[in-house]
LUMVEX-269656 format. One line per field, with one value per residue (C-alpha): y, z, x; residue number from 0; residue in three letters. Coordinates in steps of 0.05 Angstrom, whole numbers, plus 5000, padded with zeros to 4 digits. Layout:
BEGIN
v	(Y,...)
w	(Z,...)
u	(X,...)
seza	(NUM,...)
lumkol	(ALA,...)
END
This chain:
BEGIN
v	(8847,8866,8924,8882,8823,8881,8911,8839,8829,8894,8876,8810,8841,8892,8831,8792,8851,8869,8796,8795,8857,8821,8761,8801,8834,8770,8740,8775,8742,8675,8678,8689,8725,8676,8682,8683,8726,8682,8709,8677,8672,8704,8714,8755,8782,8852,8902,8865,8893,8851,8850,8831,8819,8831,8763,8777,8835,8849,8863,8935,8958,9000,9017,8981,9009,8975,8972,8951,8919,8893,8842,8821,8869,8920,8992,9018,9013,9048,9062,9054,9089,9165,9135,9134,9071,9103,9120,9117,9116,9133,9076,9116,9159,9103,9099,9042,9085,9114,9101,9048,9104,9127,9059,9036,9040,9008,8983,8940,8928,8902,8929,8941,8954,8979,8960,8923,8926,8881,8935,8924,8852,8842,8839,8873,8877,8892,8928,8991,9058,9032,8981,8917,8868,8821,8789,8788,8772,8752,8779,8766,8804,8767,8812,8816,8841,8776,8734,8668,8672,8608,8612,8544,8552,8553,8495,8529,8496,8519,8513,8444,8435,8450,8399,8404,8364,8417,8447,8442,8496,8488,8533,8532,8551,8586,8554,8574,8635,8637,8653,8731,8744,8709,8697,8709,8678,8695,8675,8643,8658,8616,8649,8610,8634,8610,8565,8527,8464,8455,8424,8485,8541,8582,8557,8627,8635,8599,8559,8523,8463,8444,8459,8495,8570,8626,8634,8708,8693,8710,8639,8619,8611,8660,8604,8579,8643,8662,8603,8624,8692,8653,8623,8667,8668,8641,8661,8606,8635,8593,8605,8593,8598,8607,8624,8684,8679,8694,8751,8741,8781,8802,8775,8818,8865,8859,8908,8981,9033,9073,9022,9029,9099,9097,9057,9109,9142,9090,9066,8993,8975,9003,8953,8976,8986,9044,9091,9141,9202,9219,9275,9262,9310,9284,9256,9238,9166,9133,9074,9045,8996,8953,8966,8912,8869,8825,8793,8727,8751,8745,8811,8832,8896,8919,8980,8996,8930,8911,8854,8871,8796,8780,8740,8811,8863,8830,8867,8840,8807,8858,8900,8966,8966,9032,9003,8939,8903,8885,8826,8864,8871,8943,8972,9021,9076,9111,9177,9180,9200,9229,9157,9126,9163,9117,9078,9023,8966,8920,8847,8817,8738,8736,8795,8867,8911,8980,9026,9084,9134,9169,9235,9266,9339,9377,9405,9465,9471,9420,9422,9356,9333,9294,9233,9229,9167,9206,9247,9188,9153,9210,9221,9146,9148,9211,9182,9116,9147,9197,9134,9094,9156,9162,9093,9093,9158,9125,9059,9099,9141,9076,9042,9102,9112,9036,9039,9097,9060,8997,9034,9083,9023,8994,9052,9062)
w	(6219,6149,6180,6237,6192,6145,6201,6225,6150,6150,6216,6192,6131,6171,6216,6155,6120,6185,6193,6120,6134,6200,6163,6109,6160,6193,6134,6162,6228,6202,6158,6196,6166,6152,6205,6142,6084,6021,5952,5911,5839,5792,5714,5664,5595,5575,5569,5623,5685,5746,5821,5880,5949,6011,6039,6111,6159,6235,6259,6282,6215,6181,6116,6078,6033,5976,5959,5896,5886,5825,5872,5945,5992,5931,5958,5899,5927,5898,5945,5912,5959,5979,6053,6066,6023,5982,5915,5856,5783,5726,5680,5621,5628,5630,5572,5553,5569,5633,5695,5747,5793,5752,5734,5801,5849,5922,5935,5998,6012,5941,5892,5819,5764,5697,5633,5662,5628,5627,5664,5720,5739,5810,5877,5904,5986,6026,6091,6128,6131,6187,6139,6164,6109,6113,6043,5979,5908,5848,5790,5718,5663,5595,5531,5476,5428,5392,5418,5381,5349,5326,5289,5294,5239,5189,5220,5257,5319,5387,5403,5426,5497,5504,5553,5579,5634,5693,5668,5615,5586,5568,5557,5606,5572,5608,5591,5527,5536,5521,5452,5447,5408,5402,5347,5298,5283,5343,5365,5426,5455,5498,5528,5544,5582,5590,5650,5676,5712,5752,5821,5833,5845,5902,5964,5986,5923,5933,5869,5859,5828,5864,5825,5772,5760,5709,5662,5688,5764,5811,5840,5774,5782,5743,5705,5669,5668,5596,5560,5590,5555,5487,5494,5478,5504,5455,5442,5408,5370,5338,5309,5351,5349,5401,5407,5448,5505,5497,5533,5577,5541,5586,5574,5533,5574,5629,5596,5630,5585,5607,5572,5509,5504,5518,5456,5411,5368,5384,5319,5317,5282,5334,5398,5462,5509,5547,5498,5516,5472,5455,5406,5386,5346,5277,5279,5353,5383,5424,5465,5486,5542,5549,5618,5667,5624,5657,5619,5625,5595,5522,5492,5422,5385,5324,5289,5274,5231,5220,5261,5282,5284,5314,5257,5218,5273,5323,5341,5298,5249,5196,5199,5192,5232,5250,5280,5326,5384,5436,5481,5535,5506,5487,5419,5392,5342,5319,5278,5280,5213,5191,5168,5241,5261,5284,5338,5372,5409,5462,5473,5537,5552,5491,5508,5479,5540,5518,5458,5441,5395,5367,5330,5298,5301,5263,5302,5267,5311,5352,5377,5375,5436,5440,5471,5416,5377,5312,5335,5361,5292,5255,5294,5285,5214,5201,5241,5208,5140,5167,5195,5130,5086,5125,5119,5038,5038,5080,5044,4972,4996,5023,4957,4919,4965,4955,4881,4878,4925,4885,4819,4827,4838,4772,4736,4760)
u	(1631,1658,1690,1725,1744,1783,1816,1846,1867,1902,1939,1956,1983,2028,2052,2071,2108,2147,2163,2194,2231,2258,2275,2313,2352,2370,2407,2474,2462,2457,2518,2585,2646,2705,2761,2816,2792,2777,2762,2706,2721,2676,2682,2646,2648,2671,2609,2571,2544,2554,2534,2577,2536,2567,2548,2568,2579,2573,2505,2527,2554,2501,2540,2600,2656,2681,2755,2791,2859,2893,2932,2931,2972,2977,2989,2942,2876,2811,2759,2692,2647,2623,2635,2565,2551,2498,2528,2476,2498,2451,2471,2450,2510,2558,2608,2659,2717,2697,2739,2708,2697,2646,2612,2593,2539,2523,2456,2436,2510,2518,2569,2542,2594,2565,2593,2655,2721,2785,2821,2764,2789,2823,2801,2737,2735,2673,2688,2689,2722,2771,2799,2764,2748,2688,2686,2724,2719,2770,2737,2760,2730,2750,2760,2714,2761,2781,2722,2702,2636,2601,2536,2508,2460,2519,2552,2607,2634,2668,2742,2774,2803,2879,2913,2982,3024,3009,2946,2885,2841,2772,2707,2651,2587,2528,2458,2423,2386,2305,2286,2296,2227,2161,2120,2170,2241,2287,2356,2391,2455,2505,2565,2630,2687,2756,2770,2831,2841,2906,2924,2971,2919,2926,2890,2864,2821,2749,2721,2661,2691,2754,2821,2781,2780,2773,2838,2846,2838,2895,2895,2930,3005,3051,3084,3019,2980,3009,2969,2906,2910,2912,2847,2791,2722,2667,2596,2546,2486,2430,2357,2295,2222,2170,2099,2076,2029,1962,1935,1865,1816,1753,1688,1641,1610,1658,1715,1707,1685,1746,1794,1754,1760,1831,1844,1815,1867,1917,1959,1947,2010,2056,2067,2037,2102,2130,2164,2219,2231,2303,2341,2412,2452,2482,2552,2554,2550,2491,2484,2418,2409,2346,2315,2320,2361,2422,2476,2442,2379,2360,2355,2336,2332,2285,2285,2213,2191,2264,2295,2366,2390,2457,2474,2487,2491,2536,2596,2654,2611,2636,2699,2664,2602,2567,2505,2516,2498,2555,2560,2531,2467,2475,2455,2511,2497,2561,2565,2489,2456,2387,2370,2375,2315,2255,2232,2273,2240,2275,2255,2273,2266,2219,2177,2177,2187,2206,2210,2260,2238,2298,2297,2359,2374,2429,2490,2521,2577,2611,2679,2728,2757,2824,2782,2732,2732,2734,2794,2832,2822,2842,2910,2924,2912,2953,3002,3010,3010,3069,3108,3102,3116,3182,3197,3188,3229,3289,3287,3288,3349,3386,3374,3405,3466,3480,3469,3520,3571,3569,3569,3627,3680,3657,3674,3743)
seza	(0,1,2,3,4,5,6,7,8,9,10,11,12,13,14,15,16,17,18,19,20,21,22,23,24,25,26,27,28,29,30,31,32,33,34,35,36,37,38,39,40,41,42,43,44,45,46,47,48,49,50,51,52,53,54,55,56,57,58,59,60,61,62,63,64,65,66,67,68,69,70,71,72,73,74,75,76,77,78,79,80,81,82,83,84,85,86,87,88,89,90,91,92,93,94,95,96,97,98,99,100,101,102,103,104,105,106,107,108,109,110,111,112,113,114,115,116,117,118,119,120,121,122,123,124,125,126,127,128,129,130,131,132,133,134,135,136,137,138,139,140,141,142,143,144,145,146,147,148,149,150,151,152,153,154,155,156,157,158,159,160,161,162,163,164,165,166,167,168,169,170,171,172,173,174,175,176,177,178,179,180,181,182,183,184,185,186,187,188,189,190,191,192,193,194,195,196,197,198,199,200,201,202,203,204,205,206,207,208,209,210,211,212,213,214,215,216,217,218,219,220,221,222,223,224,225,226,227,228,229,230,231,232,233,234,235,236,237,238,239,240,241,242,243,244,245,246,247,248,249,250,251,252,253,254,255,256,257,258,259,260,261,262,263,264,265,266,267,268,269,270,271,272,273,274,275,276,277,278,279,280,281,282,283,284,285,286,287,288,289,290,291,292,293,294,295,296,297,298,299,300,301,302,303,304,305,306,307,308,309,310,311,312,313,314,315,316,317,318,319,320,321,322,323,324,325,326,327,328,329,330,331,332,333,334,335,336,337,338,339,340,341,342,343,344,345,346,347,348,349,350,351,352,353,354,355,356,357,358,359,360,361,362,363,364,365,366,367,368,369,370,371,372,373,374,375,376,377,378,379,380,381,382,383,384,385,386,387,388,389,390,391,392,393,394,395,396,397,398,399,400,401,402,403,404,405,406,407,408,409,410,411)
lumkol	(MET,ARG,LEU,LEU,GLY,ALA,ALA,ILE,LEU,LEU,CYS,LEU,VAL,GLY,VAL,LEU,HIS,ALA,PHE,ALA,ILE,GLU,GLU,LYS,GLY,ASP,VAL,PHE,LYS,ARG,MET,ALA,CYS,PRO,ALA,PHE,LEU,MET,PHE,ASP,ASN,ALA,ALA,TYR,LEU,ALA,ASP,MET,THR,PHE,GLU,LEU,PRO,CYS,HIS,CYS,LYS,PRO,GLU,GLU,VAL,SER,SER,VAL,ILE,TRP,TYR,PHE,GLN,LYS,ASN,VAL,GLY,SER,HIS,GLU,THR,THR,VAL,LEU,THR,ASP,PHE,ALA,GLY,THR,VAL,VAL,VAL,ASP,SER,GLY,HIS,ILE,HIS,THR,GLY,SER,ASN,VAL,LEU,LYS,ARG,PHE,SER,ILE,ARG,MET,PHE,SER,LEU,ILE,VAL,PHE,ARG,ALA,GLN,VAL,THR,ASP,SER,GLY,HIS,TYR,LEU,CYS,GLY,THR,LYS,LYS,GLY,ASP,PHE,PHE,TYR,GLY,TYR,ASP,VAL,ASP,VAL,GLN,PRO,THR,LYS,HIS,ILE,THR,VAL,ALA,PHE,VAL,ASP,ARG,GLY,GLN,HIS,VAL,GLN,ASP,ASP,TYR,THR,ARG,LYS,LEU,PHE,SER,LEU,PHE,THR,THR,PHE,TRP,ASP,TRP,THR,ARG,CYS,ASP,ARG,CYS,GLY,VAL,ARG,GLY,GLU,GLN,ARG,ARG,ILE,GLY,LEU,CYS,TYR,ILE,GLN,SER,THR,ARG,LEU,HIS,PRO,ARG,TYR,ARG,THR,THR,VAL,PRO,ASN,VAL,THR,SER,CYS,GLY,SER,ARG,ALA,VAL,PRO,ALA,ASN,ILE,GLN,HIS,PRO,GLY,HIS,LEU,ARG,ARG,PRO,GLU,VAL,ALA,ILE,ARG,SER,CYS,LEU,THR,PRO,CYS,LEU,LYS,GLU,GLU,VAL,PRO,GLU,GLU,GLY,VAL,GLN,ALA,ILE,SER,ASN,VAL,ILE,SER,LYS,LEU,GLY,GLU,LYS,PRO,TRP,LEU,PRO,ARG,VAL,PRO,THR,GLN,PHE,HIS,GLN,GLN,PRO,THR,GLY,SER,GLY,LEU,ILE,ILE,ALA,CYS,PRO,GLY,ALA,ARG,PRO,GLU,HIS,ALA,VAL,ALA,TRP,ASP,LYS,ASP,SER,ILE,ARG,LEU,TYR,ARG,SER,ARG,TYR,LEU,VAL,GLY,VAL,ASN,LYS,SER,MET,ARG,VAL,PHE,ILE,ASP,HIS,GLY,ASN,HIS,LEU,HIS,ILE,GLN,ARG,VAL,ARG,VAL,SER,ASP,ARG,GLY,THR,TYR,PHE,CYS,TRP,ARG,GLU,GLY,GLU,MET,VAL,ALA,GLY,PHE,ARG,LEU,SER,VAL,ILE,TYR,GLN,HIS,GLN,ARG,ARG,ARG,LYS,LEU,ASP,ASP,PRO,GLU,THR,LEU,TYR,ALA,VAL,LYS,THR,ILE,GLY,MET,SER,TYR,VAL,LEU,ILE,SER,ILE,ILE,PHE,ILE,VAL,ILE,HIS,VAL,CYS,ARG,CYS,CYS,TRP,GLN,VAL,PHE,ARG,CYS,PRO,ALA,ARG,THR)
END
């Protein structure tokens, strides 16, 4: 009877699993594609990773192709696929300056763009190889170069609204994130993006709220686009404190002997999280991402027992920062030194989830490339110095010539 019951239970599990798969496949049957292609507005902050799902497609289409256009009807179209719809990108190899062709992946018909940049703003179209389009997005990636950061604990405030006759500019804030640490002082972050309200928006663009879209959207008319670029995105940060969830401890005598043996030899002062080992040569740059973290998640970083709070390590807080956290929750270490060795722990949604043990090695010979940040900085510095010296040289000679011209008539 027990064997019969177990067999029936396994059959029921298989039926439910098949039913779940069938239900997932019927999503595209329930949602019909629009007869006239519309564009959904989506706004993100630079350095974020975003996902664009292809909400509708014909049932007979087994793979999709994504297209990128700066403007509607533009002849310059980038194909984001390998024509099989199965492009996979290792996010660990993604750099800030990488082209969008190296920073995307297609998974289950959805397009994922890693570490988005301002140049990635435009139209993203889901379609086929023949050029049939099913769904479209109007993506606005807002810059972080001159972002406004408000530390609430210091009494700093966000920007005021900007109102004119034809439009009004304001900031739309995401919800406060959860406390990024537990048991110790943590931080909460709130991202605000620039939005515009106007009755003159292009009707082909679909927005969540009528007559409201992001400032960089193509739905904004050309005559009122310039003021939108003058308003910066915002980030508000405040301190928080939340207790850690208590782990369920098995009763005495229930704990397995293997669990007791596995704990022998462990270091009690180190958190028990999955740890990755990595070697990095001195003088190079390193970017660490928290596993499974999304832009809306609360992410924090620690180096051993040192808390890397955003109030000190957020990018842009100081003019010269070698170690910093960007607005996409990535930890940057520029010009790696021997003192950077250690274990970097990542918190996600108030729970420590991963460790990154970094060891630094010496690199005796390293050829500089023209696209290296150090090379570009050196070229810019030398160029600006040469221009400044040339200007001073020309000004001195012009002043000497003028002095001689005015001096000669006086003698005669």
